[in-house]
C-alpha positions as CSV (number, residue, x, y, z in Angstrom):
1,M,0.0,0.0,0.0
2,P,1.3,3.5,-0.8
3,L,2.5,5.5,2.2
4,D,1.2,9.0,2.7
5,A,4.4,10.9,3.2
6,R,4.8,14.7,3.1
7,A,7.5,16.8,1.5
8,F,8.7,20.4,1.6
9,W,8.6,22.3,-1.7
10,V,9.7,25.8,-2.7
11,A,6.4,26.6,-4.5
12,A,7.8,29.9,-5.8
13,P,10.8,32.1,-4.9
14,G,10.4,33.1,-1.3
15,R,7.4,30.8,-0.6
16,G,7.6,27.3,0.8
17,E,4.8,24.8,1.4
18,I,4.3,21.2,2.6
19,R,2.7,18.9,0.0
20,P,1.5,15.2,0.0
21,A,4.1,12.8,-1.3
22,P,2.7,9.3,-1.9
23,V,5.4,6.7,-1.6
24,A,5.1,3.2,-3.2
25,D,6.3,0.0,-1.7
26,P,10.1,-0.6,-2.3
27,G,10.9,-2.8,-5.2
28,P,14.0,-5.1,-5.6
29,D,17.2,-3.4,-4.5
30,E,15.3,-0.5,-3.0
31,V,14.6,0.6,0.6
32,L,11.9,2.6,2.4
33,V,13.3,5.2,4.7
34,R,11.3,6.9,7.4
35,T,13.0,10.2,8.2
36,L,14.3,11.1,11.6
37,Y,16.1,14.4,10.8
38,S,17.0,16.5,7.9
39,G,19.5,19.4,7.9
40,I,19.2,22.7,6.1
41,S,22.3,23.5,4.0
42,R,21.8,27.2,4.7
43,G,23.9,28.8,2.0
44,T,22.7,26.7,-1.0
45,E,19.1,26.3,0.2
46,R,18.7,30.0,0.9
47,L,19.8,30.6,-2.7
48,V,17.2,28.0,-3.9
49,F,14.5,29.4,-1.7
50,R,14.9,33.0,-3.0
51,G,15.1,31.8,-6.6
52,G,18.8,32.8,-6.9
53,V,20.1,29.9,-9.0
54,P,21.1,31.3,-12.4
55,P,19.5,29.6,-15.4
56,T,22.9,28.6,-16.7
57,Q,23.4,26.5,-13.6
58,Y,20.0,24.8,-13.4
59,A,21.4,21.4,-14.5
60,A,24.6,21.6,-12.4
61,M,22.7,22.5,-9.3
62,R,20.2,19.7,-9.4
63,A,20.1,17.7,-6.2
64,P,20.3,13.9,-6.6
65,F,16.6,13.3,-5.8
66,Q,15.2,16.7,-6.8
67,E,11.7,17.0,-8.2
68,G,10.5,20.0,-10.1
69,E,12.7,22.7,-11.7
70,F,14.3,26.0,-10.7
71,P,13.2,28.5,-9.7
72,G,10.1,26.6,-8.7
73,P,8.1,24.7,-7.8
74,V,11.0,22.6,-6.7
75,K,11.6,19.9,-4.0
76,Y,15.2,20.4,-2.9
77,G,17.6,19.4,-0.2
78,Y,20.3,16.7,0.4
79,L,20.9,16.2,4.2
80,S,18.5,13.4,5.3
81,V,18.9,10.7,8.1
82,G,16.3,8.1,8.7
83,V,15.6,4.4,9.5
84,V,15.2,1.7,6.8
85,T,11.8,0.1,7.5
86,A,11.3,-2.0,4.4
87,G,13.2,-3.3,1.5
88,D,16.8,-4.7,1.4
89,E,17.0,-7.0,4.5
90,R,20.7,-6.2,5.0
91,L,19.7,-2.6,5.8
92,R,16.4,-3.0,7.5
93,G,16.3,-1.4,10.9
94,Q,19.5,0.6,10.3
95,E,19.9,4.4,10.5
96,V,21.1,5.7,7.2
97,F,22.2,8.9,5.5
98,C,20.8,9.9,2.1
99,L,21.1,12.9,-0.2
100,Y,17.4,13.4,-0.2
101,P,15.2,16.5,0.1
102,H,13.1,17.3,3.2
103,Q,10.4,14.5,3.2
104,S,8.9,12.4,5.9
105,A,9.5,9.1,4.1
106,Y,10.9,8.0,0.7
107,V,11.9,5.0,-1.4
108,V,15.4,5.1,-3.0
109,P,17.8,2.5,-4.4
110,A,19.6,0.7,-1.6
111,A,22.9,1.9,-3.1
112,A,21.8,5.5,-2.4
113,V,21.9,5.2,1.4
114,V,25.0,4.9,3.6
115,P,24.7,3.4,7.1
116,V,25.3,5.7,10.0
117,P,28.2,4.3,12.0
118,E,27.8,3.4,15.7
119,G,28.6,6.3,17.9
120,V,27.1,8.9,15.5
121,P,23.8,10.3,16.7
122,A,21.1,10.6,14.0
123,R,20.8,14.4,14.4
124,R,24.6,14.9,14.1
125,A,24.7,12.6,11.0
126,V,22.8,15.2,8.9
127,L,26.2,17.0,8.7
128,A,27.6,14.2,6.6
129,G,27.1,16.0,3.3
130,T,28.9,19.1,4.7
131,V,31.8,17.2,6.2
132,E,32.1,15.4,2.9
133,T,32.5,18.9,1.2
134,A,35.2,19.7,3.8
135,V,37.0,16.4,3.1
136,N,37.0,17.2,-0.6
137,A,38.4,20.7,0.1
138,L,41.3,19.3,2.1
139,W,42.0,16.7,-0.6
140,D,42.1,19.7,-3.0
141,A,44.3,21.9,-0.8
142,A,46.7,19.3,0.7
143,P,47.6,21.3,3.9
144,L,50.9,20.3,5.5
145,V,52.0,19.8,9.1
146,G,52.7,23.1,10.8
147,D,50.8,25.2,8.2
148,R,49.2,28.6,9.1
149,V,45.7,28.4,7.8
150,A,42.7,30.7,7.9
151,V,39.1,29.8,7.2
152,V,36.9,32.8,6.2
153,G,33.2,32.2,6.9
154,A,32.0,30.4,10.0
155,G,29.0,28.7,8.4
156,M,28.5,25.0,8.1
157,V,31.2,24.4,5.5
158,G,33.7,26.7,7.1
159,C,33.3,25.2,10.5
160,C,33.6,21.7,9.2
161,V,36.8,22.6,7.3
162,A,38.2,24.3,10.4
163,R,37.6,21.2,12.6
164,L,39.3,18.9,10.1
165,L,42.3,21.2,9.9
166,A,42.5,21.3,13.7
167,G,43.3,17.5,13.6
168,I,46.5,18.0,11.6
169,P,49.6,18.2,13.8
170,G,51.0,21.7,14.2
171,V,48.5,23.4,12.0
172,Q,47.4,26.8,13.3
173,V,43.8,27.5,12.4
174,T,41.9,30.8,12.6
175,L,38.3,31.0,11.8
176,Y,37.1,34.4,10.6
177,D,33.5,35.7,10.6
178,V,31.8,39.1,11.0
179,D,29.5,37.6,13.6
180,G,31.3,37.7,16.9
181,S,29.0,35.1,18.4
182,R,30.7,32.5,16.3
183,A,33.7,32.8,18.6
184,E,32.0,30.3,20.9
185,V,31.5,27.8,18.1
186,A,35.2,28.2,17.1
187,D,36.3,27.6,20.7
188,R,34.2,24.3,20.7
189,L,35.9,23.3,17.5
190,G,39.3,23.9,18.9
191,V,40.4,26.7,16.6
192,G,41.2,30.4,16.9
193,F,38.7,33.1,16.0
194,A,38.9,36.6,14.6
195,C,36.3,39.1,13.5
196,A,36.8,40.3,10.0
197,P,38.3,42.7,9.0
198,E,41.0,41.9,11.6
199,R,44.0,40.7,9.7
200,V,47.0,38.7,10.7
201,G,48.3,37.7,7.3
202,G,51.1,35.3,6.6
203,C,48.8,32.3,5.9
204,D,50.1,29.4,3.8
205,M,46.5,28.9,2.6
206,V,43.0,30.3,3.2
207,F,39.7,28.5,2.7
208,H,37.0,30.9,1.8
209,A,33.4,30.0,2.6
210,S,31.6,33.3,3.3
211,A,29.9,33.6,-0.1
212,S,30.7,37.4,-0.1
213,A,33.1,39.6,-2.1
214,D,34.4,41.1,1.2
215,G,35.2,37.7,2.4
216,L,37.1,36.8,-0.7
217,R,39.1,40.0,-0.5
218,L,39.9,39.3,3.1
219,A,41.0,35.8,2.1
220,L,43.5,37.2,-0.4
221,D,44.8,39.7,2.1
222,L,45.5,37.0,4.6
223,L,47.8,35.0,2.3
224,A,51.6,34.9,2.5
225,D,53.5,35.2,-0.8
226,E,52.7,32.3,-3.1
227,G,49.8,31.3,-0.9
228,R,46.5,30.0,-2.3
229,V,42.8,30.6,-1.6
230,V,40.6,27.5,-1.8
231,E,37.2,28.9,-2.9
232,L,34.3,27.0,-1.4
233,S,31.6,29.6,-1.8
234,W,28.9,29.4,-4.4
235,Y,27.4,32.8,-5.2
236,G,24.4,31.9,-7.4
237,D,23.3,34.9,-9.4
238,T,25.2,37.4,-7.3
239,P,28.1,39.1,-9.1
240,V,31.4,39.2,-7.3
241,E,34.1,41.9,-7.7
242,V,37.6,41.3,-6.4
243,G,40.7,43.3,-7.1
244,L,43.5,41.4,-8.7
245,G,45.9,44.4,-8.7
246,G,48.0,45.3,-5.7
247,R,50.2,42.3,-4.6
248,F,48.2,39.6,-6.3
249,H,50.6,39.2,-9.2
250,S,53.9,40.2,-7.5
251,A,53.2,37.8,-4.6
252,R,52.0,35.1,-7.0
253,L,48.8,34.4,-5.2
254,G,46.3,31.9,-6.4
255,I,42.6,31.1,-6.2
256,V,41.3,27.5,-6.9
257,A,37.7,26.3,-6.8
258,S,36.7,23.3,-4.7
259,Q,33.3,21.7,-5.1
260,V,31.9,18.4,-3.9
261,G,30.2,17.4,-7.1
262,R,33.3,15.4,-8.2
263,V,36.0,13.8,-6.0
264,A,39.1,15.9,-5.8
265,P,41.6,15.0,-8.5
266,A,44.2,14.0,-5.9
267,R,41.9,11.1,-4.9
268,R,39.6,10.6,-7.8
269,A,41.4,7.4,-9.1
270,R,41.2,5.7,-5.7
271,R,38.1,7.0,-3.9
272,T,34.4,7.0,-5.0
273,P,31.9,9.5,-3.9
274,R,30.4,6.8,-1.7
275,D,33.9,6.2,-0.1
276,R,34.1,9.9,0.6
277,L,30.6,10.0,2.2
278,A,31.3,7.0,4.4
279,L,34.5,8.7,5.6
280,A,32.5,11.8,6.4
281,L,30.1,9.8,8.5
282,R,33.0,8.1,10.4
283,L,34.5,11.5,11.1
284,L,31.2,12.6,12.7
285,R,32.0,10.3,15.7
286,D,33.8,13.5,16.9
287,P,31.5,15.2,19.4
288,A,32.9,18.6,18.6
289,Y,30.5,18.8,15.6
290,E,27.7,19.2,18.0
291,A,28.7,22.9,18.1
292,L,27.3,23.3,14.6
293,L,23.8,22.1,15.5
294,T,22.2,25.3,16.6
295,G,18.5,24.7,16.5
296,T,15.7,22.2,15.7
297,S,12.2,22.7,14.5
298,P,9.4,20.2,13.7
299,F,8.8,19.5,10.0
300,E,5.4,21.3,10.0
301,Q,7.3,24.5,10.7
302,L,9.7,24.2,7.8
303,P,8.0,26.8,5.5
304,A,8.3,29.4,8.2
305,V,11.8,28.3,9.2
306,A,13.0,28.6,5.5
307,S,11.6,32.1,5.3
308,R,13.4,33.2,8.5
309,L,16.7,31.6,7.5
310,A,16.4,33.4,4.1
311,D,15.8,36.8,5.7
312,G,18.3,36.4,8.4
313,S,15.9,36.6,11.3
314,L,16.8,33.1,12.4
315,P,20.5,32.9,13.1
316,A,21.9,29.4,12.7
317,V,24.9,27.4,11.6
318,C,23.0,24.2,10.9
319,H,19.3,24.2,11.7
320,T,17.8,20.7,11.8
321,I,14.2,19.5,11.1
322,S,12.7,16.7,13.2
323,Y,10.1,14.3,12.0
324,S,7.8,12.0,13.9
325,G,10.1,9.6,15.7
326,G,13.0,12.0,15.4
327,G,12.4,13.7,18.8
């Protein structure tokens, strides 16, 4: 019998709603997942919510199980954790992570879910997709023991990058953000904190994740000669202006993009996207990531929560959504 699930849709730019989502019984090699929690990837989902995905990027920005089209109506999202209740017997009863939109239950191929390891709470596991992005960024950047590194932007991605960097011996990590309240998050992550535009300079590399032109300019200012900015921000339809005069050429500075859509070239021959995601889930055994979980709301409130995140009235690093059975 079909299951009467519910899903969150961006009905039109700036307006979300919950719609029925009939779910059929799983077929061979499929699983039925009842959702416990989903996480809101604030930067990307805020762009989607306000209709900020440029037409040239509609295909590139599709989520794995997206329905509808940009700018809307569209069902979007990719941080979901639930319990397998039917389908593949090897997975039945297990908590799993899936790159699925905000929906109370869904059927997907068994290969699309990754079991949540023992020791990782379901709510923390929604961060797997973001930690995966951070893992890819470190594979792209290859930081070395003893490096001086800055991370500009203390959102979900920036915080996950900072925590991974903090685990490399001798690396000095400073997390930059204009919001001084993020100092507490940085402290819980075990890294230094500075409010932009405070500058210390001399960094071997800088990870930029603020999605702002000011942040990118700061990232370049923080570099030592021949240093490199690893650009993790996605700006959508917002034009970005950055000066490449001054010391950019004389100091031989660099900017390189890092994006989770493909495994970093340094590991692409030896790691699959599933390997990378499984690694991210194992890394989430680290309780320090609890610092990123700054609020939870029931699924029924998601349209209002999405509006408040978009207009900035709800401050959050990662805001999670709970479903029946998710607490």
